[in-house]
ChimeraX commands (.cxc) that place a marker at each C-alpha (Angstrom):
marker #1 position 118.32,42.80,109.51 radius 0.5
marker #1 position 117.21,46.43,109.23 radius 0.5
marker #1 position 116.70,46.05,105.49 radius 0.5
marker #1 position 114.56,42.96,106.05 radius 0.5
marker #1 position 112.42,44.73,108.66 radius 0.5
marker #1 position 112.00,47.94,106.64 radius 0.5
marker #1 position 108.91,46.76,104.65 radius 0.5
marker #1 position 107.27,45.68,107.90 radius 0.5
marker #1 position 108.08,49.02,109.51 radius 0.5
marker #1 position 106.66,50.90,106.52 radius 0.5
marker #1 position 103.48,48.83,106.67 radius 0.5
marker #1 position 103.10,49.50,110.41 radius 0.5
marker #1 position 103.73,53.20,109.86 radius 0.5
marker #1 position 101.07,53.37,107.15 radius 0.5
marker #1 position 98.65,51.52,109.40 radius 0.5
marker #1 position 99.22,53.91,112.30 radius 0.5
marker #1 position 98.78,56.90,110.01 radius 0.5
marker #1 position 95.48,55.51,108.68 radius 0.5
marker #1 position 94.34,54.73,112.24 radius 0.5
marker #1 position 95.06,58.31,113.32 radius 0.5
marker #1 position 93.04,59.66,110.37 radius 0.5
marker #1 position 90.08,57.46,111.39 radius 0.5
marker #1 position 90.49,58.48,115.04 radius 0.5
marker #1 position 90.20,62.17,114.09 radius 0.5
marker #1 position 86.74,61.55,112.65 radius 0.5
marker #1 position 85.58,59.08,115.29 radius 0.5
marker #1 position 86.82,61.23,118.17 radius 0.5
marker #1 position 84.95,64.30,116.92 radius 0.5
marker #1 position 81.77,62.30,116.35 radius 0.5
marker #1 position 82.09,60.67,119.78 radius 0.5
marker #1 position 81.74,64.07,121.43 radius 0.5
marker #1 position 78.11,64.23,120.22 radius 0.5
marker #1 position 77.06,60.59,119.92 radius 0.5
marker #1 position 73.91,59.56,121.80 radius 0.5
marker #1 position 74.63,57.51,124.95 radius 0.5
marker #1 position 78.39,57.21,124.26 radius 0.5
marker #1 position 79.04,60.95,124.17 radius 0.5
marker #1 position 76.99,62.08,127.16 radius 0.5
marker #1 position 78.55,64.66,129.45 radius 0.5
marker #1 position 77.91,62.42,132.45 radius 0.5
marker #1 position 80.47,59.91,131.13 radius 0.5
marker #1 position 84.07,60.44,132.33 radius 0.5
marker #1 position 86.48,61.68,129.68 radius 0.5
marker #1 position 88.67,58.57,130.04 radius 0.5
marker #1 position 85.68,56.37,129.25 radius 0.5
marker #1 position 84.83,58.42,126.18 radius 0.5
marker #1 position 88.45,58.26,125.02 radius 0.5
marker #1 position 88.47,54.48,125.42 radius 0.5
marker #1 position 85.22,54.25,123.46 radius 0.5
marker #1 position 86.67,56.41,120.68 radius 0.5
marker #1 position 89.69,54.11,120.42 radius 0.5
marker #1 position 87.42,51.05,120.41 radius 0.5
marker #1 position 85.25,52.48,117.61 radius 0.5
marker #1 position 88.41,53.36,115.68 radius 0.5
marker #1 position 89.57,49.75,115.94 radius 0.5
marker #1 position 86.20,48.60,114.54 radius 0.5
marker #1 position 85.96,51.14,111.71 radius 0.5
marker #1 position 89.59,51.00,110.50 radius 0.5
marker #1 position 89.56,47.46,109.00 radius 0.5
marker #1 position 86.23,48.19,107.24 radius 0.5
marker #1 position 87.39,51.21,105.20 radius 0.5
marker #1 position 90.71,50.11,103.61 radius 0.5
marker #1 position 89.70,51.21,100.11 radius 0.5
marker #1 position 88.75,54.71,101.30 radius 0.5
marker #1 position 92.06,55.08,103.17 radius 0.5
marker #1 position 94.34,53.77,100.42 radius 0.5
marker #1 position 94.18,57.09,98.61 radius 0.5
marker #1 position 94.90,58.89,101.89 radius 0.5
marker #1 position 98.05,56.87,102.54 radius 0.5
marker #1 position 99.11,57.17,98.89 radius 0.5
marker #1 position 99.07,60.97,99.09 radius 0.5
marker #1 position 101.81,60.91,101.72 radius 0.5
marker #1 position 101.79,61.63,105.42 radius 0.5
marker #1 position 100.94,65.30,105.36 radius 0.5
marker #1 position 98.64,65.48,108.36 radius 0.5
marker #1 position 97.65,69.17,108.23 radius 0.5
marker #1 position 94.68,68.91,105.80 radius 0.5
marker #1 position 93.12,66.03,107.75 radius 0.5
marker #1 position 93.23,67.98,111.01 radius 0.5
marker #1 position 90.52,70.17,109.47 radius 0.5
marker #1 position 88.47,67.86,107.28 radius 0.5
marker #1 position 88.15,64.77,109.49 radius 0.5
marker #1 position 87.05,66.45,112.76 radius 0.5
marker #1 position 84.63,68.58,110.72 radius 0.5
marker #1 position 83.07,65.51,109.09 radius 0.5
marker #1 position 82.83,63.69,112.42 radius 0.5
marker #1 position 81.35,66.70,114.21 radius 0.5
marker #1 position 78.70,67.28,111.55 radius 0.5
marker #1 position 77.74,63.61,111.59 radius 0.5
marker #1 position 77.62,63.47,115.39 radius 0.5
marker #1 position 75.49,66.60,115.67 radius 0.5
marker #1 position 72.86,65.16,113.32 radius 0.5
marker #1 position 72.59,62.09,115.57 radius 0.5
marker #1 position 72.49,64.33,118.65 radius 0.5
marker #1 position 69.41,66.00,117.14 radius 0.5
marker #1 position 67.45,62.83,117.84 radius 0.5
marker #1 position 68.31,63.09,121.54 radius 0.5
marker #1 position 67.17,66.71,121.48 radius 0.5
marker #1 position 63.88,65.44,120.01 radius 0.5
marker #1 position 63.15,63.71,123.32 radius 0.5
marker #1 position 64.12,66.79,125.31 radius 0.5
marker #1 position 61.96,69.07,123.14 radius 0.5
marker #1 position 59.01,66.70,123.37 radius 0.5
marker #1 position 59.40,66.54,127.14 radius 0.5
marker #1 position 59.57,70.33,127.42 radius 0.5
marker #1 position 56.42,70.77,125.31 radius 0.5
marker #1 position 54.56,68.10,127.29 radius 0.5
marker #1 position 55.67,69.59,130.62 radius 0.5
marker #1 position 54.56,73.09,129.64 radius 0.5
marker #1 position 51.22,71.80,128.39 radius 0.5
marker #1 position 50.48,69.94,131.63 radius 0.5
marker #1 position 51.96,72.54,134.02 radius 0.5
marker #1 position 54.64,70.10,135.21 radius 0.5
marker #1 position 57.65,72.07,133.98 radius 0.5
marker #1 position 58.14,73.91,137.26 radius 0.5
marker #1 position 56.69,71.37,139.68 radius 0.5
marker #1 position 59.01,68.55,138.66 radius 0.5
marker #1 position 61.90,70.45,137.04 radius 0.5
marker #1 position 65.28,68.76,137.08 radius 0.5
marker #1 position 68.82,70.11,137.20 radius 0.5
marker #1 position 72.06,68.86,135.75 radius 0.5
marker #1 position 74.44,69.43,132.88 radius 0.5
marker #1 position 71.39,70.15,130.70 radius 0.5
marker #1 position 68.57,71.34,132.99 radius 0.5
marker #1 position 65.21,70.11,131.75 radius 0.5
marker #1 position 61.80,69.13,132.99 radius 0.5
marker #1 position 61.41,65.71,134.55 radius 0.5
marker #1 position 59.31,64.47,131.61 radius 0.5
marker #1 position 62.10,65.38,129.21 radius 0.5
marker #1 position 64.67,63.67,131.42 radius 0.5
marker #1 position 62.50,60.55,131.63 radius 0.5
marker #1 position 62.04,60.45,127.86 radius 0.5
marker #1 position 65.75,60.98,127.24 radius 0.5
marker #1 position 66.93,58.27,129.63 radius 0.5
marker #1 position 64.27,55.85,128.41 radius 0.5
marker #1 position 65.07,56.48,124.75 radius 0.5
marker #1 position 68.83,56.09,125.22 radius 0.5
marker #1 position 68.34,52.89,127.23 radius 0.5
marker #1 position 66.08,51.49,124.52 radius 0.5
marker #1 position 68.60,52.37,121.80 radius 0.5
marker #1 position 71.53,50.82,123.68 radius 0.5
marker #1 position 69.60,47.61,124.34 radius 0.5
marker #1 position 68.77,47.42,120.62 radius 0.5
marker #1 position 72.46,47.44,119.62 radius 0.5
marker #1 position 73.25,51.13,119.30 radius 0.5
marker #1 position 77.01,50.47,119.21 radius 0.5
marker #1 position 76.63,48.28,116.11 radius 0.5
marker #1 position 74.47,50.84,114.34 radius 0.5
marker #1 position 76.89,53.67,115.13 radius 0.5
marker #1 position 79.84,51.66,113.79 radius 0.5
marker #1 position 77.91,50.93,110.59 radius 0.5
marker #1 position 77.01,54.61,110.22 radius 0.5
marker #1 position 80.64,55.66,110.73 radius 0.5
marker #1 position 81.72,53.26,107.99 radius 0.5
marker #1 position 79.05,54.66,105.65 radius 0.5
marker #1 position 80.25,58.19,106.41 radius 0.5
marker #1 position 83.41,57.57,104.36 radius 0.5
marker #1 position 81.27,57.15,101.24 radius 0.5
marker #1 position 79.26,60.34,101.77 radius 0.5
marker #1 position 82.13,62.37,103.29 radius 0.5
marker #1 position 85.42,61.08,101.78 radius 0.5
marker #1 position 88.55,61.39,103.88 radius 0.5
marker #1 position 90.51,64.54,103.14 radius 0.5
marker #1 position 87.68,66.24,101.25 radius 0.5
marker #1 position 86.02,69.37,102.63 radius 0.5
marker #1 position 82.24,68.79,102.75 radius 0.5
marker #1 position 80.31,70.98,100.34 radius 0.5
marker #1 position 78.60,73.75,102.28 radius 0.5
marker #1 position 75.41,73.57,100.18 radius 0.5
marker #1 position 75.07,69.81,100.70 radius 0.5
marker #1 position 75.67,70.09,104.45 radius 0.5
marker #1 position 73.15,72.94,104.70 radius 0.5
marker #1 position 70.49,71.01,102.76 radius 0.5
marker #1 position 71.12,67.83,104.76 radius 0.5
marker #1 position 71.21,69.64,108.11 radius 0.5
marker #1 position 68.03,71.63,107.51 radius 0.5
marker #1 position 66.20,68.49,106.46 radius 0.5
marker #1 position 67.17,66.73,109.68 radius 0.5
marker #1 position 66.30,69.76,111.82 radius 0.5
marker #1 position 62.85,69.88,110.20 radius 0.5
marker #1 position 62.35,66.17,110.83 radius 0.5
marker #1 position 63.48,66.53,114.44 radius 0.5
marker #1 position 61.04,69.33,115.25 radius 0.5
marker #1 position 58.19,67.52,113.50 radius 0.5
marker #1 position 58.87,64.33,115.45 radius 0.5
marker #1 position 59.20,66.22,118.75 radius 0.5
marker #1 position 55.84,67.89,118.29 radius 0.5
marker #1 position 54.29,64.59,117.23 radius 0.5
marker #1 position 55.50,62.90,120.42 radius 0.5
marker #1 position 54.09,65.72,122.55 radius 0.5
marker #1 position 50.83,66.03,120.58 radius 0.5
marker #1 position 48.69,64.03,123.08 radius 0.5
marker #1 position 49.68,66.40,125.87 radius 0.5
marker #1 position 49.02,69.49,123.75 radius 0.5
marker #1 position 45.58,68.18,122.72 radius 0.5
marker #1 position 44.72,67.29,126.31 radius 0.5
marker #1 position 45.82,70.74,127.48 radius 0.5
marker #1 position 43.67,72.39,124.80 radius 0.5
marker #1 position 40.61,70.39,125.83 radius 0.5
marker #1 position 41.27,71.17,129.50 radius 0.5
marker #1 position 41.56,74.91,128.91 radius 0.5
marker #1 position 38.45,75.04,126.73 radius 0.5
marker #1 position 36.47,73.11,129.36 radius 0.5
marker #1 position 37.83,75.36,132.09 radius 0.5
marker #1 position 36.76,78.44,130.14 radius 0.5
marker #1 position 33.25,77.06,129.67 radius 0.5
marker #1 position 32.92,76.23,133.38 radius 0.5
marker #1 position 34.24,79.65,134.36 radius 0.5
marker #1 position 31.76,81.29,132.01 radius 0.5
marker #1 position 28.88,79.29,133.46 radius 0.5
marker #1 position 29.88,79.78,137.10 radius 0.5
marker #1 position 31.98,82.95,137.47 radius 0.5
marker #1 position 31.95,82.69,141.26 radius 0.5
marker #1 position 33.70,79.29,141.19 radius 0.5
marker #1 position 37.52,79.38,141.50 radius 0.5
marker #1 position 38.08,77.00,138.61 radius 0.5
marker #1 position 41.86,77.43,138.67 radius 0.5
marker #1 position 42.14,75.90,142.15 radius 0.5
marker #1 position 39.92,73.00,141.12 radius 0.5
marker #1 position 41.43,72.44,137.69 radius 0.5
marker #1 position 45.13,72.62,138.52 radius 0.5
marker #1 position 45.23,69.33,140.49 radius 0.5
marker #1 position 43.13,67.67,137.80 radius 0.5
marker #1 position 45.55,68.85,135.09 radius 0.5
marker #1 position 48.55,67.55,137.04 radius 0.5
marker #1 position 46.95,64.17,137.72 radius 0.5
marker #1 position 45.73,63.91,134.13 radius 0.5
marker #1 position 49.21,64.74,132.84 radius 0.5
marker #1 position 50.79,61.98,134.92 radius 0.5
marker #1 position 48.17,59.44,133.80 radius 0.5
marker #1 position 48.61,60.48,130.17 radius 0.5
marker #1 position 52.38,60.17,130.56 radius 0.5
marker #1 position 52.05,56.59,131.80 radius 0.5
marker #1 position 49.79,55.74,128.86 radius 0.5
marker #1 position 51.67,57.57,126.10 radius 0.5
marker #1 position 55.29,56.98,127.13 radius 0.5
marker #1 position 55.69,53.43,125.67 radius 0.5
marker #1 position 54.20,54.42,122.31 radius 0.5
marker #1 position 56.25,57.64,122.20 radius 0.5
marker #1 position 59.50,55.78,122.85 radius 0.5
marker #1 position 58.63,53.14,120.25 radius 0.5
marker #1 position 57.90,55.85,117.67 radius 0.5
marker #1 position 61.14,57.68,118.47 radius 0.5
marker #1 position 63.16,54.47,118.31 radius 0.5
marker #1 position 61.72,53.59,114.89 radius 0.5
marker #1 position 62.68,57.03,113.59 radius 0.5
marker #1 position 66.16,56.75,115.09 radius 0.5
marker #1 position 66.74,53.36,113.46 radius 0.5
marker #1 position 65.59,54.80,110.13 radius 0.5
marker #1 position 68.13,57.60,110.51 radius 0.5
marker #1 position 70.94,55.19,111.33 radius 0.5
marker #1 position 70.02,52.96,108.40 radius 0.5
marker #1 position 70.37,55.86,105.94 radius 0.5
marker #1 position 72.11,58.67,107.83 radius 0.5
marker #1 position 73.03,60.72,104.78 radius 0.5
marker #1 position 69.70,60.67,102.96 radius 0.5
marker #1 position 68.02,64.07,102.90 radius 0.5
marker #1 position 64.60,63.85,104.68 radius 0.5
marker #1 position 61.59,64.99,102.69 radius 0.5
marker link #1:1,2 radius 0.2
marker link #1:2,3 radius 0.2
marker link #1:3,4 radius 0.2
marker link #1:4,5 radius 0.2
marker link #1:5,6 radius 0.2
marker link #1:6,7 radius 0.2
marker link #1:7,8 radius 0.2
marker link #1:8,9 radius 0.2
marker link #1:9,10 radius 0.2
marker link #1:10,11 radius 0.2
marker link #1:11,12 radius 0.2
marker link #1:12,13 radius 0.2
marker link #1:13,14 radius 0.2
marker link #1:14,15 radius 0.2
marker link #1:15,16 radius 0.2
marker link #1:16,17 radius 0.2
marker link #1:17,18 radius 0.2
marker link #1:18,19 radius 0.2
marker link #1:19,20 radius 0.2
marker link #1:20,21 radius 0.2
marker link #1:21,22 radius 0.2
marker link #1:22,23 radius 0.2
marker link #1:23,24 radius 0.2
marker link #1:24,25 radius 0.2
marker link #1:25,26 radius 0.2
marker link #1:26,27 radius 0.2
marker link #1:27,28 radius 0.2
marker link #1:28,29 radius 0.2
marker link #1:29,30 radius 0.2
marker link #1:30,31 radius 0.2
marker link #1:31,32 radius 0.2
marker link #1:32,33 radius 0.2
marker link #1:33,34 radius 0.2
marker link #1:34,35 radius 0.2
marker link #1:35,36 radius 0.2
marker link #1:36,37 radius 0.2
marker link #1:37,38 radius 0.2
marker link #1:38,39 radius 0.2
marker link #1:39,40 radius 0.2
marker link #1:40,41 radius 0.2
marker link #1:41,42 radius 0.2
marker link #1:42,43 radius 0.2
marker link #1:43,44 radius 0.2
marker link #1:44,45 radius 0.2
marker link #1:45,46 radius 0.2
marker link #1:46,47 radius 0.2
marker link #1:47,48 radius 0.2
marker link #1:48,49 radius 0.2
marker link #1:49,50 radius 0.2
marker link #1:50,51 radius 0.2
marker link #1:51,52 radius 0.2
marker link #1:52,53 radius 0.2
marker link #1:53,54 radius 0.2
marker link #1:54,55 radius 0.2
marker link #1:55,56 radius 0.2
marker link #1:56,57 radius 0.2
marker link #1:57,58 radius 0.2
marker link #1:58,59 radius 0.2
marker link #1:59,60 radius 0.2
marker link #1:60,61 radius 0.2
marker link #1:61,62 radius 0.2
marker link #1:62,63 radius 0.2
marker link #1:63,64 radius 0.2
marker link #1:64,65 radius 0.2
marker link #1:65,66 radius 0.2
marker link #1:66,67 radius 0.2
marker link #1:67,68 radius 0.2
marker link #1:68,69 radius 0.2
marker link #1:69,70 radius 0.2
marker link #1:70,71 radius 0.2
marker link #1:71,72 radius 0.2
marker link #1:72,73 radius 0.2
marker link #1:73,74 radius 0.2
marker link #1:74,75 radius 0.2
marker link #1:75,76 radius 0.2
marker link #1:76,77 radius 0.2
marker link #1:77,78 radius 0.2
marker link #1:78,79 radius 0.2
marker link #1:79,80 radius 0.2
marker link #1:80,81 radius 0.2
marker link #1:81,82 radius 0.2
marker link #1:82,83 radius 0.2
marker link #1:83,84 radius 0.2
marker link #1:84,85 radius 0.2
marker link #1:85,86 radius 0.2
marker link #1:86,87 radius 0.2
marker link #1:87,88 radius 0.2
marker link #1:88,89 radius 0.2
marker link #1:89,90 radius 0.2
marker link #1:90,91 radius 0.2
marker link #1:91,92 radius 0.2
marker link #1:92,93 radius 0.2
marker link #1:93,94 radius 0.2
marker link #1:94,95 radius 0.2
marker link #1:95,96 radius 0.2
marker link #1:96,97 radius 0.2
marker link #1:97,98 radius 0.2
marker link #1:98,99 radius 0.2
marker link #1:99,100 radius 0.2
marker link #1:100,101 radius 0.2
marker link #1:101,102 radius 0.2
marker link #1:102,103 radius 0.2
marker link #1:103,104 radius 0.2
marker link #1:104,105 radius 0.2
marker link #1:105,106 radius 0.2
marker link #1:106,107 radius 0.2
marker link #1:107,108 radius 0.2
marker link #1:108,109 radius 0.2
marker link #1:109,110 radius 0.2
marker link #1:110,111 radius 0.2
marker link #1:111,112 radius 0.2
marker link #1:112,113 radius 0.2
marker link #1:113,114 radius 0.2
marker link #1:114,115 radius 0.2
marker link #1:115,116 radius 0.2
marker link #1:116,117 radius 0.2
marker link #1:117,118 radius 0.2
marker link #1:118,119 radius 0.2
marker link #1:119,120 radius 0.2
marker link #1:120,121 radius 0.2
marker link #1:121,122 radius 0.2
marker link #1:122,123 radius 0.2
marker link #1:123,124 radius 0.2
marker link #1:124,125 radius 0.2
marker link #1:125,126 radius 0.2
marker link #1:126,127 radius 0.2
marker link #1:127,128 radius 0.2
marker link #1:128,129 radius 0.2
marker link #1:129,130 radius 0.2
marker link #1:130,131 radius 0.2
marker link #1:131,132 radius 0.2
marker link #1:132,133 radius 0.2
marker link #1:133,134 radius 0.2
marker link #1:134,135 radius 0.2
marker link #1:135,136 radius 0.2
marker link #1:136,137 radius 0.2
marker link #1:137,138 radius 0.2
marker link #1:138,139 radius 0.2
marker link #1:139,140 radius 0.2
marker link #1:140,141 radius 0.2
marker link #1:141,142 radius 0.2
marker link #1:142,143 radius 0.2
marker link #1:143,144 radius 0.2
marker link #1:144,145 radius 0.2
marker link #1:145,146 radius 0.2
marker link #1:146,147 radius 0.2
marker link #1:147,148 radius 0.2
marker link #1:148,149 radius 0.2
marker link #1:149,150 radius 0.2
marker link #1:150,151 radius 0.2
marker link #1:151,152 radius 0.2
marker link #1:152,153 radius 0.2
marker link #1:153,154 radius 0.2
marker link #1:154,155 radius 0.2
marker link #1:155,156 radius 0.2
marker link #1:156,157 radius 0.2
marker link #1:157,158 radius 0.2
marker link #1:158,159 radius 0.2
marker link #1:159,160 radius 0.2
marker link #1:160,161 radius 0.2
marker link #1:161,162 radius 0.2
marker link #1:162,163 radius 0.2
marker link #1:163,164 radius 0.2
marker link #1:164,165 radius 0.2
marker link #1:165,166 radius 0.2
marker link #1:166,167 radius 0.2
marker link #1:167,168 radius 0.2
marker link #1:168,169 radius 0.2
marker link #1:169,170 radius 0.2
marker link #1:170,171 radius 0.2
marker link #1:171,172 radius 0.2
marker link #1:172,173 radius 0.2
marker link #1:173,174 radius 0.2
marker link #1:174,175 radius 0.2
marker link #1:175,176 radius 0.2
marker link #1:176,177 radius 0.2
marker link #1:177,178 radius 0.2
marker link #1:178,179 radius 0.2
marker link #1:179,180 radius 0.2
marker link #1:180,181 radius 0.2
marker link #1:181,182 radius 0.2
marker link #1:182,183 radius 0.2
marker link #1:183,184 radius 0.2
marker link #1:184,185 radius 0.2
marker link #1:185,186 radius 0.2
marker link #1:186,187 radius 0.2
marker link #1:187,188 radius 0.2
marker link #1:188,189 radius 0.2
marker link #1:189,190 radius 0.2
marker link #1:190,191 radius 0.2
marker link #1:191,192 radius 0.2
marker link #1:192,193 radius 0.2
marker link #1:193,194 radius 0.2
marker link #1:194,195 radius 0.2
marker link #1:195,196 radius 0.2
marker link #1:196,197 radius 0.2
marker link #1:197,198 radius 0.2
marker link #1:198,199 radius 0.2
marker link #1:199,200 radius 0.2
marker link #1:200,201 radius 0.2
marker link #1:201,202 radius 0.2
marker link #1:202,203 radius 0.2
marker link #1:203,204 radius 0.2
marker link #1:204,205 radius 0.2
marker link #1:205,206 radius 0.2
marker link #1:206,207 radius 0.2
marker link #1:207,208 radius 0.2
marker link #1:208,209 radius 0.2
marker link #1:209,210 radius 0.2
marker link #1:210,211 radius 0.2
marker link #1:211,212 radius 0.2
marker link #1:212,213 radius 0.2
marker link #1:213,214 radius 0.2
marker link #1:214,215 radius 0.2
marker link #1:215,216 radius 0.2
marker link #1:216,217 radius 0.2
marker link #1:217,218 radius 0.2
marker link #1:218,219 radius 0.2
marker link #1:219,220 radius 0.2
marker link #1:220,221 radius 0.2
marker link #1:221,222 radius 0.2
marker link #1:222,223 radius 0.2
marker link #1:223,224 radius 0.2
marker link #1:224,225 radius 0.2
marker link #1:225,226 radius 0.2
marker link #1:226,227 radius 0.2
marker link #1:227,228 radius 0.2
marker link #1:228,229 radius 0.2
marker link #1:229,230 radius 0.2
marker link #1:230,231 radius 0.2
marker link #1:231,232 radius 0.2
marker link #1:232,233 radius 0.2
marker link #1:233,234 radius 0.2
marker link #1:234,235 radius 0.2
marker link #1:235,236 radius 0.2
marker link #1:236,237 radius 0.2
marker link #1:237,238 radius 0.2
marker link #1:238,239 radius 0.2
marker link #1:239,240 radius 0.2
marker link #1:240,241 radius 0.2
marker link #1:241,242 radius 0.2
marker link #1:242,243 radius 0.2
marker link #1:243,244 radius 0.2
marker link #1:244,245 radius 0.2
marker link #1:245,246 radius 0.2
marker link #1:246,247 radius 0.2
marker link #1:247,248 radius 0.2
marker link #1:248,249 radius 0.2
marker link #1:249,250 radius 0.2
marker link #1:250,251 radius 0.2
marker link #1:251,252 radius 0.2
marker link #1:252,253 radius 0.2
marker link #1:253,254 radius 0.2
marker link #1:254,255 radius 0.2
marker link #1:255,256 radius 0.2
marker link #1:256,257 radius 0.2
marker link #1:257,258 radius 0.2
marker link #1:258,259 radius 0.2
view
């Protein structure tokens, strides 16, 4: 009986070994994933999500894992390479959440709302940044973020093979390209607020020059706050749509170097 069950036991053992290798990458990426890796989520929930993503990714990468199983069950090299690949991949996706926070911080500073409506939490930020972040994550989840993340994890085994240490030059080039794209997009989202702030300050300077006795700061501050809130209501839908389009483009080709 033992001899008859031995092939089945070997197959199960190989499957568990391959699942653990996938879990090393998925678990590291899950720590930084948008929406699914937020600090507000309990650790048990994030662990369950990592196991669920592992169950989805594992059957889709059998060819990539055949070589891993064929090399034997020496786990030590994969304890370094797989979490590193997952962490690098997750941090690039996390950059697009930081885009919303950076855009919110720029907009809040430009409209003098950074102190008036500042928020507190695991990542303290202005209320505009918090609103953008929550709105963007909600939009991404409603658009099937879990499917896109699973597809991107499967693609990661082609760009970052299991058991191979990522080339430092390639990671540097890829990372810098994504950082540049993130800062450019963040400033683009906040551009209406920066332009409005520039126009406001120029107009305030002209009024102050024409009527030095008028306390323009006391008159202009409420106008700037009200104008910032009105501009936020008008620009928020377009900003979220622009961010979501960029995020989908990243998930569609996560390992392409931005130009």
